[in-house]
C-alpha positions as CSV (number, residue, x, y, z in Angstrom):
1,M,-152.9,-136.3,-26.0
2,K,-152.8,-133.8,-23.2
3,T,-155.4,-133.7,-20.4
4,R,-157.4,-130.5,-20.3
5,V,-157.5,-128.6,-17.1
6,S,-161.0,-127.7,-17.9
7,D,-161.9,-131.2,-18.2
8,R,-160.7,-132.2,-14.7
9,H,-162.8,-129.0,-13.7
10,T,-165.9,-130.4,-15.5
11,E,-165.2,-133.7,-13.7
12,K,-165.0,-132.1,-10.3
13,N,-168.4,-130.0,-10.9
14,M,-170.1,-133.3,-11.9
15,R,-168.9,-135.0,-8.9
16,E,-170.0,-132.4,-6.6
17,G,-173.2,-131.8,-8.2
18,M,-174.5,-135.2,-9.2
19,G,-172.9,-137.5,-6.6
20,R,-171.6,-140.0,-9.4
21,S,-169.8,-143.3,-8.4
22,V,-166.1,-143.6,-8.4
23,A,-166.2,-146.0,-11.1
24,A,-168.2,-143.7,-13.3
25,L,-165.8,-141.0,-12.6
26,S,-162.6,-143.0,-13.4
27,V,-164.0,-143.8,-17.0
28,L,-164.7,-140.1,-17.6
29,M,-161.1,-139.4,-16.6
30,A,-160.0,-142.0,-19.1
31,L,-161.9,-140.3,-21.8
32,S,-160.5,-136.7,-21.0
33,A,-157.1,-137.8,-20.6
34,G,-156.2,-139.0,-23.9
35,S,-155.0,-141.9,-26.2
36,E,-153.1,-143.7,-23.6
37,D,-156.3,-144.1,-21.6
38,F,-158.3,-145.0,-24.7
39,S,-156.2,-147.9,-25.3
40,E,-157.4,-149.6,-22.0
41,T,-160.9,-149.3,-23.1
42,A,-162.6,-151.9,-25.3
43,D,-165.1,-149.6,-26.9
44,P,-164.4,-145.9,-25.8
45,A,-167.2,-144.5,-28.0
46,A,-169.7,-146.6,-26.1
47,E,-168.0,-145.8,-22.6
48,L,-168.3,-142.1,-23.7
49,V,-172.1,-142.5,-24.6
50,Q,-172.5,-144.2,-21.3
51,Q,-171.0,-141.2,-19.4
52,I,-173.0,-138.7,-21.4
53,L,-176.2,-140.2,-20.8
54,S,-175.4,-140.8,-17.1
55,V,-174.6,-137.3,-16.3
56,R,-177.2,-135.7,-18.5
57,G,-180.2,-137.9,-17.3
58,E,-183.2,-138.8,-19.0
59,P,-185.7,-136.0,-20.1
60,L,-188.6,-135.1,-17.8
61,R,-191.5,-136.5,-19.5
62,D,-194.2,-136.5,-17.0
63,L,-195.3,-135.0,-13.6
64,P,-198.5,-136.9,-12.4
65,G,-200.8,-136.1,-9.5
66,L,-201.0,-132.3,-9.9
67,R,-203.9,-130.1,-9.1
68,V,-205.8,-129.0,-12.3
69,V,-206.5,-125.5,-13.3
70,H,-208.8,-125.4,-16.5
71,V,-208.5,-122.3,-18.5
72,R,-212.2,-122.6,-19.3
73,D,-213.0,-121.8,-15.6
74,F,-211.7,-118.5,-16.2
75,G,-213.4,-117.7,-19.5
76,A,-211.2,-119.0,-22.3
77,V,-213.2,-120.8,-24.6
78,P,-212.0,-122.4,-27.9
79,N,-213.6,-121.6,-31.3
80,D,-215.7,-118.6,-30.1
81,D,-213.6,-115.7,-31.9
82,I,-213.4,-113.9,-28.7
83,N,-210.0,-112.8,-27.3
84,D,-208.9,-115.2,-24.5
85,F,-205.8,-113.3,-23.4
86,A,-207.1,-111.9,-20.0
87,A,-208.7,-115.3,-19.2
88,I,-205.5,-117.1,-19.8
89,Q,-203.6,-114.6,-17.6
90,A,-206.0,-115.3,-14.9
91,A,-205.4,-119.0,-15.1
92,V,-201.7,-118.7,-15.1
93,Q,-202.0,-116.7,-11.7
94,A,-204.2,-119.6,-10.3
95,L,-201.0,-121.8,-10.6
96,G,-199.7,-120.0,-7.7
97,T,-196.1,-121.2,-7.0
98,G,-196.4,-124.5,-8.9
99,N,-197.6,-128.2,-8.3
100,A,-200.3,-127.6,-10.5
101,E,-201.3,-128.2,-14.3
102,L,-202.8,-125.6,-16.6
103,R,-205.2,-127.4,-19.0
104,F,-206.8,-126.3,-22.4
105,E,-209.5,-127.8,-24.3
106,P,-209.1,-128.8,-28.0
107,G,-209.8,-126.0,-30.5
108,V,-208.6,-122.5,-31.4
109,Y,-207.8,-119.8,-28.9
110,D,-207.9,-116.6,-30.3
111,V,-205.2,-114.3,-28.2
112,D,-204.7,-110.6,-28.7
113,P,-202.5,-109.1,-25.8
114,G,-202.7,-105.6,-27.6
115,G,-199.7,-103.4,-26.7
116,G,-199.6,-100.4,-29.2
117,D,-196.1,-99.7,-30.5
118,Y,-193.8,-102.5,-30.8
119,S,-191.0,-102.9,-28.2
120,Q,-188.1,-104.9,-27.3
121,K,-189.7,-106.4,-24.3
122,E,-193.0,-107.9,-25.7
123,R,-194.7,-109.9,-22.9
124,P,-195.6,-113.5,-24.0
125,I,-199.0,-115.2,-23.7
126,L,-197.8,-117.4,-20.8
127,F,-195.5,-115.9,-18.4
128,F,-194.1,-118.1,-15.6
129,Q,-192.0,-116.8,-12.9
130,D,-190.2,-119.0,-10.0
131,L,-192.7,-121.9,-10.6
132,E,-191.7,-125.4,-9.7
133,N,-193.7,-128.7,-10.7
134,V,-195.9,-127.3,-13.5
135,V,-197.7,-128.8,-16.6
136,V,-199.2,-126.8,-19.3
137,D,-201.3,-129.2,-21.5
138,G,-202.9,-128.0,-24.7
139,Q,-204.7,-131.3,-25.3
140,G,-204.3,-130.2,-28.9
141,A,-205.2,-126.7,-28.8
142,Q,-204.0,-124.0,-31.2
143,I,-203.0,-120.6,-30.0
144,L,-203.9,-118.0,-32.8
145,I,-201.8,-115.0,-31.6
146,K,-202.9,-111.7,-33.1
147,R,-199.7,-109.6,-32.5
148,P,-196.9,-110.7,-34.8
149,S,-194.1,-109.5,-32.2
150,V,-195.3,-111.8,-29.3
151,G,-194.1,-115.3,-28.3
152,L,-196.0,-118.1,-26.7
153,S,-194.2,-118.5,-23.4
154,Q,-191.4,-117.5,-21.0
155,S,-190.1,-119.2,-18.0
156,H,-187.9,-117.5,-15.5
157,G,-186.5,-119.2,-12.4
158,C,-188.6,-122.2,-13.1
159,R,-187.8,-125.9,-12.4
160,N,-189.4,-129.0,-13.4
161,M,-192.0,-127.7,-16.1
162,I,-193.5,-129.6,-19.0
163,V,-195.3,-127.5,-22.0
164,R,-197.0,-130.1,-24.4
165,N,-199.7,-130.8,-26.9
166,L,-199.9,-127.2,-28.4
167,S,-199.9,-125.7,-31.8
168,I,-199.1,-122.0,-32.5
169,D,-200.1,-119.7,-35.6
170,Y,-200.3,-116.0,-36.1
171,D,-202.6,-113.6,-37.9
172,P,-201.2,-111.4,-39.1
173,L,-198.0,-113.3,-39.9
174,P,-194.6,-112.4,-38.5
175,F,-193.0,-112.6,-41.8
176,S,-193.9,-112.0,-45.4
177,Q,-193.0,-113.1,-48.9
178,G,-193.7,-112.5,-52.5
179,T,-192.2,-112.6,-55.9
180,V,-189.7,-110.3,-57.5
181,M,-191.3,-108.5,-60.4
182,S,-188.4,-106.3,-61.5
183,V,-184.6,-105.7,-60.8
184,N,-182.3,-102.8,-61.1
185,P,-178.7,-103.8,-60.4
186,A,-177.5,-100.7,-61.4
187,E,-179.5,-98.8,-59.0
188,G,-179.6,-101.5,-56.4
189,W,-183.2,-102.0,-56.0
190,I,-185.7,-104.8,-56.6
191,E,-189.6,-104.7,-56.8
192,V,-191.5,-107.4,-54.9
193,K,-195.1,-108.1,-55.1
194,T,-196.4,-109.8,-51.9
195,D,-198.4,-112.8,-52.0
196,D,-202.2,-112.6,-51.0
197,G,-202.6,-112.6,-47.2
198,F,-199.0,-111.7,-46.1
199,P,-198.0,-108.5,-44.4
200,D,-196.7,-105.3,-46.5
201,L,-193.1,-105.3,-46.8
202,D,-192.9,-101.9,-45.3
203,D,-195.1,-102.7,-42.3
204,S,-193.9,-101.3,-39.0
205,Q,-192.9,-104.8,-37.5
206,F,-190.0,-104.9,-40.1
207,V,-188.8,-101.8,-39.1
208,S,-189.1,-102.3,-35.4
209,Y,-187.0,-105.4,-35.3
210,G,-184.0,-107.0,-37.2
211,S,-185.4,-107.7,-40.5
212,W,-183.8,-109.1,-43.9
213,G,-184.6,-110.9,-46.8
214,M,-183.8,-114.2,-48.6
215,L,-184.3,-116.0,-51.8
216,K,-186.3,-119.2,-51.9
217,D,-186.3,-122.3,-54.1
218,P,-189.8,-122.3,-56.0
219,A,-189.7,-125.9,-56.4
220,V,-188.6,-127.0,-52.7
221,P,-190.7,-125.4,-49.8
222,G,-188.5,-124.0,-47.4
223,K,-185.0,-124.3,-49.2
224,L,-183.1,-121.5,-50.1
225,K,-182.3,-120.8,-54.0
226,D,-179.2,-122.3,-55.2
227,G,-176.3,-119.8,-55.9
228,A,-177.8,-117.1,-53.8
229,P,-176.5,-115.8,-50.5
230,N,-178.3,-116.8,-47.4
231,V,-179.2,-113.3,-46.3
232,L,-180.3,-110.0,-48.4
233,F,-179.8,-106.8,-46.2
234,R,-181.9,-103.6,-47.2
235,S,-181.3,-100.1,-46.7
236,S,-184.8,-99.0,-47.6
237,C,-188.3,-100.2,-48.6
238,E,-191.3,-98.1,-50.0
239,K,-194.7,-99.0,-51.5
240,V,-194.7,-98.1,-55.2
241,G,-197.9,-100.0,-56.1
242,E,-200.8,-102.3,-54.9
243,D,-199.0,-104.9,-53.1
244,L,-195.8,-103.8,-54.7
245,F,-192.6,-102.6,-53.0
246,R,-189.3,-101.3,-54.1
247,I,-186.4,-102.6,-51.9
248,V,-182.9,-101.2,-52.0
249,L,-180.4,-103.8,-51.1
250,T,-177.3,-103.0,-49.5
251,N,-174.8,-105.4,-51.6
252,P,-174.7,-106.1,-55.4
253,F,-176.9,-108.8,-56.6
254,D,-176.8,-109.1,-60.3
255,E,-175.1,-112.5,-60.4
256,F,-177.9,-114.4,-58.4
257,L,-181.1,-112.4,-58.5
258,A,-183.7,-112.1,-61.4
259,A,-187.3,-111.2,-62.0
260,G,-189.4,-114.2,-61.0
261,D,-187.5,-115.1,-57.9
262,R,-189.3,-115.9,-54.8
263,Y,-188.5,-113.5,-51.8
264,A,-189.1,-113.9,-48.2
265,Q,-188.6,-111.4,-45.4
266,I,-188.4,-111.9,-41.5
267,S,-189.2,-109.8,-38.5
268,R,-186.9,-111.3,-35.7
269,A,-188.9,-110.4,-32.5
270,S,-189.9,-112.8,-29.5
271,G,-189.0,-116.4,-29.5
272,G,-191.8,-119.0,-29.3
273,C,-190.8,-120.8,-26.0
274,E,-188.1,-118.9,-24.0
275,Y,-186.4,-120.1,-20.8
276,Y,-184.0,-118.3,-18.5
277,N,-182.3,-119.4,-15.2
278,S,-184.5,-122.6,-15.1
279,E,-183.9,-126.3,-15.1
280,N,-185.5,-129.4,-16.4
281,I,-187.9,-127.7,-18.7
282,T,-189.7,-130.0,-21.3
283,F,-191.3,-129.1,-24.5
284,E,-193.3,-132.0,-26.1
285,N,-195.6,-132.2,-28.9
286,I,-195.3,-128.2,-29.9
287,T,-196.1,-127.4,-33.5
288,F,-195.2,-124.0,-34.7
289,Y,-196.6,-122.8,-38.0
290,A,-195.1,-119.4,-37.5
291,I,-193.0,-117.7,-35.1
292,P,-191.1,-114.1,-35.2
293,G,-187.9,-115.4,-33.6
294,S,-186.6,-118.9,-32.6
295,L,-188.8,-121.7,-31.8
296,F,-187.1,-122.6,-28.5
297,V,-184.6,-120.0,-27.0
298,G,-183.0,-119.2,-23.9
299,A,-180.1,-118.9,-21.5
300,D,-178.7,-120.3,-18.4
301,T,-181.1,-123.3,-18.4
302,S,-179.9,-126.7,-17.6
303,R,-181.5,-130.1,-18.9
304,L,-183.7,-128.4,-21.4
305,N,-185.7,-131.2,-23.3
306,V,-187.4,-130.6,-26.8
307,L,-189.2,-133.8,-27.8
308,N,-191.4,-134.5,-30.8
309,C,-191.7,-130.9,-31.6
310,R,-192.3,-129.4,-35.2
311,G,-191.7,-126.2,-37.3
312,T,-193.9,-126.9,-40.0
313,L,-194.7,-125.1,-43.3
314,K,-198.4,-124.3,-43.6
315,D,-200.3,-123.7,-46.8
316,C,-198.0,-121.7,-49.3
317,R,-195.8,-120.3,-46.6
318,M,-191.8,-120.2,-47.4
319,L,-191.0,-119.6,-43.8
320,V,-191.9,-120.9,-40.4
321,S,-189.5,-118.7,-38.1
322,G,-187.3,-115.6,-38.1
323,A,-184.5,-117.3,-36.2
324,D,-183.3,-120.7,-34.8
325,G,-184.8,-124.1,-33.9
326,V,-183.3,-124.7,-30.6
327,H,-181.1,-122.0,-29.1
328,C,-179.2,-122.9,-25.8
329,Q,-176.9,-120.5,-24.3
330,A,-174.6,-120.9,-21.2
331,A,-176.2,-124.2,-20.0
332,R,-174.4,-126.1,-17.0
333,I,-176.1,-129.5,-18.5
334,G,-176.9,-129.4,-22.0
335,P,-180.2,-129.9,-24.0
336,W,-181.8,-133.1,-25.1
337,I,-183.5,-132.8,-28.7
338,E,-185.2,-135.9,-30.1
339,R,-187.6,-136.8,-32.7
340,C,-188.0,-133.2,-33.9
341,E,-188.7,-131.9,-37.4
342,F,-187.8,-128.6,-38.3
343,E,-188.4,-126.9,-41.8
344,G,-188.4,-123.3,-43.2
345,L,-186.2,-121.9,-40.4
346,S,-184.3,-118.7,-40.8
347,D,-181.1,-119.6,-38.6
348,D,-179.5,-122.6,-37.1
349,C,-181.6,-125.8,-36.2
350,L,-179.5,-126.2,-32.9
351,N,-177.0,-123.7,-31.4
352,V,-175.3,-124.7,-28.3
353,Y,-172.7,-122.1,-27.0
354,S,-171.8,-119.6,-24.4
355,L,-170.7,-116.1,-24.5
356,P,-167.2,-114.6,-23.6
357,F,-166.3,-112.9,-20.4
358,Y,-164.7,-109.7,-20.8
359,V,-162.0,-108.0,-18.4
360,L,-163.2,-104.7,-17.2
361,Q,-160.3,-103.9,-14.9
362,V,-157.0,-105.6,-13.8
363,H,-156.8,-105.7,-10.1
364,G,-153.7,-107.8,-9.9
365,P,-151.9,-110.8,-11.9
366,K,-154.6,-113.2,-10.5
367,T,-157.4,-110.8,-9.8
368,L,-159.7,-109.3,-12.4
369,R,-163.1,-107.7,-12.7
370,I,-165.3,-109.2,-15.3
371,T,-168.6,-109.0,-17.2
372,R,-171.3,-111.7,-16.4
373,P,-170.1,-112.8,-13.0
374,E,-173.4,-114.6,-12.4
375,R,-172.3,-117.3,-14.8
376,I,-169.0,-118.2,-12.8
377,R,-168.8,-120.4,-9.6
378,K,-166.0,-121.1,-7.4
379,G,-163.9,-124.1,-8.9
380,D,-164.9,-123.4,-12.4
381,P,-162.3,-123.3,-15.0
382,L,-161.7,-120.0,-17.1
383,V,-159.8,-120.2,-20.5
384,F,-158.4,-117.0,-21.5
385,F,-158.4,-116.6,-25.6
386,R,-156.8,-114.1,-27.9
387,P,-159.2,-113.8,-30.8
388,Q,-156.4,-112.4,-33.3
389,T,-154.7,-115.7,-33.4
390,G,-157.0,-118.4,-31.8
391,E,-154.5,-118.9,-29.0
392,I,-155.4,-120.2,-25.7
393,L,-153.4,-118.1,-23.3
394,V,-154.0,-119.7,-20.0
395,E,-156.3,-122.3,-18.5
396,T,-156.9,-121.6,-14.8
397,E,-159.5,-122.1,-12.1
398,V,-161.6,-119.6,-10.2
399,V,-160.6,-119.5,-6.5
400,S,-163.2,-116.9,-5.2
401,L,-165.8,-114.7,-6.6
402,E,-166.7,-111.5,-4.7
403,K,-169.5,-109.5,-6.9
404,D,-167.7,-109.1,-10.2
405,V,-164.1,-109.6,-9.0
406,V,-162.8,-113.1,-9.6
407,T,-159.5,-114.3,-8.0
408,L,-157.9,-117.1,-10.1
409,R,-155.4,-119.9,-9.3
410,D,-152.9,-118.8,-11.7
411,E,-151.4,-115.6,-13.1
412,V,-153.0,-114.2,-16.1
413,P,-150.4,-113.0,-18.9
414,E,-150.6,-109.4,-20.1
415,L,-154.0,-109.0,-22.1
416,N,-155.0,-106.9,-24.9
417,L,-157.8,-105.1,-23.2
418,A,-160.2,-102.2,-24.2
419,A,-159.0,-98.9,-23.0
420,K,-160.6,-97.5,-19.9
421,E,-162.8,-95.0,-21.7
422,T,-164.2,-97.5,-24.1
423,E,-167.9,-98.1,-23.7
424,Y,-168.8,-101.7,-23.3
425,D,-170.2,-103.6,-26.3
426,Q,-171.0,-107.4,-26.2
427,R,-170.2,-107.7,-29.9
428,G,-167.8,-104.7,-30.4
429,W,-165.4,-106.2,-27.8
430,K,-164.7,-109.3,-29.7
431,I,-161.5,-107.7,-30.8
432,Y,-159.9,-107.8,-27.2
433,D,-158.7,-110.9,-25.2
434,H,-161.6,-112.7,-23.4
435,A,-162.4,-115.7,-21.5
436,Y,-164.8,-118.8,-21.6
437,N,-166.1,-121.1,-18.8
438,P,-166.1,-124.5,-20.4
439,N,-168.5,-125.5,-17.5
440,A,-171.2,-123.5,-19.0
441,T,-171.4,-124.1,-22.7
442,G,-174.1,-126.8,-22.9
443,N,-171.8,-129.8,-22.0
444,Y,-173.7,-133.3,-21.9
445,F,-176.3,-132.8,-24.8
446,V,-178.1,-135.2,-26.7
447,Y,-179.4,-134.5,-30.3
448,R,-180.9,-137.8,-31.9
449,N,-183.5,-139.1,-34.3
450,N,-184.4,-135.6,-35.7
451,Y,-185.1,-134.5,-39.1
452,M,-183.7,-131.0,-40.1
453,H,-184.3,-129.9,-43.6
454,D,-184.8,-127.1,-46.2
455,G,-184.0,-124.1,-44.3
456,R,-181.3,-121.3,-43.6
457,R,-178.0,-121.9,-42.1
458,F,-176.7,-124.9,-40.0
459,G,-178.5,-128.2,-38.9
460,G,-176.2,-128.1,-35.8
461,F,-173.9,-125.4,-34.6
462,I,-172.0,-127.0,-31.8
463,K,-169.5,-125.2,-29.3
464,A,-169.8,-127.6,-26.5
465,S,-168.4,-130.9,-25.1
466,Y,-169.6,-134.1,-24.1
467,G,-172.2,-134.6,-26.9
468,L,-174.2,-137.5,-28.5
469,I,-175.3,-136.6,-32.1
470,E,-176.9,-139.8,-33.6
471,N,-179.4,-140.9,-36.2
472,N,-180.4,-137.5,-37.5
473,R,-181.3,-136.6,-41.0
474,F,-179.9,-133.1,-42.3
475,E,-181.1,-132.3,-45.8
476,R,-181.0,-129.3,-48.1
477,L,-180.0,-126.8,-45.5
478,S,-178.1,-123.8,-47.0
479,D,-175.0,-124.2,-44.8
480,N,-173.2,-127.0,-42.9
481,G,-175.4,-129.8,-41.9
482,L,-172.9,-130.0,-38.8
483,M,-170.6,-127.2,-37.9
484,V,-168.4,-127.7,-35.0
485,Q,-166.5,-124.7,-34.3
486,N,-166.2,-121.7,-32.1
487,E,-167.2,-118.2,-33.6
488,P,-164.9,-115.4,-32.7
489,D,-166.5,-113.1,-35.1
490,W,-169.8,-113.3,-33.4
491,P,-168.6,-114.1,-30.7
492,E,-169.5,-117.4,-29.4
493,G,-167.6,-120.4,-28.0
494,F,-166.1,-122.7,-27.0
495,W,-164.2,-125.8,-27.9
496,A,-165.8,-129.4,-28.5
497,N,-164.3,-132.3,-26.6
498,N,-165.6,-135.7,-26.4
499,L,-168.4,-136.0,-29.2
500,V,-169.9,-139.1,-30.4
501,I,-171.4,-138.3,-34.0
502,R,-172.7,-141.6,-35.5
503,N,-175.5,-142.9,-37.9
504,N,-176.4,-139.5,-39.3
505,R,-177.3,-138.7,-42.9
506,I,-176.0,-135.2,-44.0
507,L,-177.5,-134.9,-47.7
508,D,-177.1,-132.0,-50.0
509,C,-176.4,-129.4,-47.5
510,A,-173.9,-126.5,-47.8
511,F,-175.0,-125.5,-51.3
512,M,-173.9,-121.9,-50.6
513,K,-170.4,-120.9,-51.7
514,T,-167.4,-122.1,-49.7
515,R,-169.4,-124.2,-47.4
516,I,-168.9,-128.1,-46.6
517,P,-171.7,-130.3,-45.4
518,M,-169.6,-131.6,-42.3
519,E,-167.0,-129.4,-40.8
520,M,-164.8,-129.1,-37.7
521,D,-162.3,-126.3,-37.2
522,W,-161.0,-123.9,-34.5
523,G,-161.3,-120.2,-35.6
524,M,-159.8,-116.8,-35.1
525,L,-161.3,-113.5,-36.1
526,G,-161.8,-113.1,-39.9
527,H,-163.4,-116.3,-40.1
528,R,-160.1,-118.0,-40.5
529,S,-158.7,-121.4,-39.3
530,A,-156.4,-120.8,-36.3
531,G,-154.5,-124.2,-36.2
532,G,-153.7,-126.0,-33.1
533,F,-155.4,-129.0,-31.6
534,E,-158.1,-127.4,-29.4
535,H,-161.0,-130.1,-30.2
536,Q,-160.4,-133.5,-28.6
537,N,-161.5,-136.9,-28.7
538,I,-164.1,-136.8,-31.7
539,F,-165.8,-140.1,-32.8
540,F,-167.2,-139.7,-36.4
541,T,-168.6,-143.2,-37.2
542,S,-171.1,-144.8,-39.7
543,N,-172.5,-141.4,-41.0
544,T,-173.5,-140.6,-44.7
545,V,-172.4,-137.4,-46.1
546,R,-173.2,-136.2,-49.5
547,A,-172.1,-132.8,-50.9
548,V,-173.8,-131.2,-54.0
549,A,-170.2,-130.5,-55.1
550,G,-166.6,-130.1,-53.8
551,P,-165.7,-131.9,-50.4
552,A,-168.0,-133.6,-48.3
553,A,-166.3,-133.1,-45.0
554,R,-163.3,-131.2,-43.3
555,F,-161.9,-132.2,-39.9
556,N,-159.4,-129.5,-38.6
557,C,-157.7,-129.0,-35.2
558,I,-158.7,-132.1,-33.5
559,D,-156.6,-134.1,-31.1
560,G,-157.7,-137.6,-31.4
561,L,-160.3,-138.2,-34.3
562,T,-161.8,-141.7,-35.0
563,L,-163.1,-141.9,-38.6
564,V,-164.7,-145.3,-39.1
565,G,-167.4,-146.8,-41.4
566,N,-168.5,-143.6,-43.1
567,T,-169.9,-143.1,-46.6
568,F,-168.8,-140.0,-48.2
569,Q,-170.2,-138.7,-51.6
570,S,-170.1,-135.7,-53.8
571,G,-171.3,-134.5,-57.2
572,S,-167.6,-133.8,-58.0
573,V,-166.2,-136.9,-59.3
574,S,-162.5,-136.1,-58.6
575,G,-160.5,-134.5,-55.9
576,M,-160.6,-134.8,-52.0
577,L,-163.8,-135.9,-50.4
578,V,-162.5,-135.6,-47.0
579,S,-159.6,-133.3,-45.7
580,G,-158.0,-132.2,-42.5
581,T,-155.2,-130.2,-41.0
582,N,-153.8,-130.0,-37.6
583,T,-155.6,-133.2,-36.9
584,R,-154.2,-136.3,-34.9
585,V,-156.2,-139.1,-36.3
586,R,-156.6,-142.2,-33.9
587,E,-158.3,-144.5,-36.6
588,N,-159.2,-143.9,-40.1
589,R,-160.6,-147.0,-41.7
590,D,-163.4,-148.6,-43.5
591,N,-164.8,-145.4,-45.1
592,T,-166.1,-145.3,-48.5
593,P,-164.2,-144.1,-50.6
594,Q,-161.1,-144.4,-48.3
595,S,-158.7,-143.2,-51.3
596,R,-160.2,-139.9,-51.4
597,I,-159.6,-138.9,-47.5
598,V,-156.5,-137.0,-47.1
599,F,-155.2,-135.6,-43.8
600,E,-152.1,-133.3,-43.9
């Protein structure tokens, strides 16, 4: 196996940033280098785990001895049916620059920020800017938010912060649900009667933000309906009777949708707890009963910690969120998610990744003007990628950065770039050659002892390296329980090297068509496998994977796979249970059943 240039860069970055010992660094070099180095290590997976935990560091769990700011001293009193928004804002201001604790009392705080028409820049209930050493302790309080587009908190440029012991609910809710009363496949519409207490399906929140529907299993709360797609897009919605709405869908639906089906609809606005350009932020014992977007979402934030948090279905609701559980973009050091339970989500339980850098102008063979220069440092690797083929064009290093002009160590081959007059589009430019920084994808992450179930999409969507995924349960999720793959069609990346995936249970996930409960692959545009050996050093051990039907797992495009002690099951009694192409297998033993595992 080859040594990745970017692995050496990651090691250099960790050495400079963490001051690790020479002995620890030598082990990390062995893990990055390939099979010849692994042979010198008695237990390479254990050594890798040790390195992940050492570099990542334990989560921030306490900040004792801080000055206490009581929200009651500013007029925020629970259980009085009075709007506490202004009082809470005043209490937040009293935190100053930090070294303080914001403390609530148990009970329900009614919070209405007002705001008029919905916008794309809704201000949260708690807004933190450039604070250090801060605790927000709800002491069991519930924040009842009266505007369905607003999130709980945003942290910008903060360091060492703990938010804990709170629950969040909404009135009105940021989503709706009901029963399909009639269908007309020929004309492309359905009629849905909303359940009591839920917003009208033509409410302005569903027009102002990304909104779509899905069909839910009437017998299993939160789970999607078997055989239905995981999203229903609409072109129009009009009220045709009391609590009755006619929805015109954009795609044919006669094969999977019928009168009596249960329908849910989201409004994807703000996230619950957002974080940007921050470090060492902990959310602990936070329970969401509703949220318009993701529970936890942000970017450029290292050492995010999400501990003992919940996304919990309440009463007869079919949804908790309009988006992800934990969404982590472009972190230098990845997240730690432990002992959480998420259900009723409308997107991935965990997404760890980065966005591409596009080339705006070529100044020379080694000098380029690029997008997002703030995410690059001198010494970082840059890996150039051709999305049409999945090919790695060159792996190089940043020598210098002046504003948005980067100088590289190596010449970059001729690139397929947008014409000069082409307007920049983050999603639309995915067709052009672009680059990723493997040092800023969320490496050194921990995902352990969680229960993710009965929701839409993936239990984990992994596009980062140096990760520990252990002792989790993924059950009845519509798509893969675990998906480890770049995503050129969105686009997000990048590769996944040095993962330990052990002692997980992936049960009855991926019941949508063409999905597989556990999957690794390297993609190119068109949602196709690109081949190659871009993922490296993957340990998949002592897991149980059960498919509703068809294969249980697929491992493609891996240089160095250890597959030991796993149990694979399926409702299909014949055919392959586990397959793989473009994969170099280091070990493949003691799996049940071993006879239905086939690598080409």
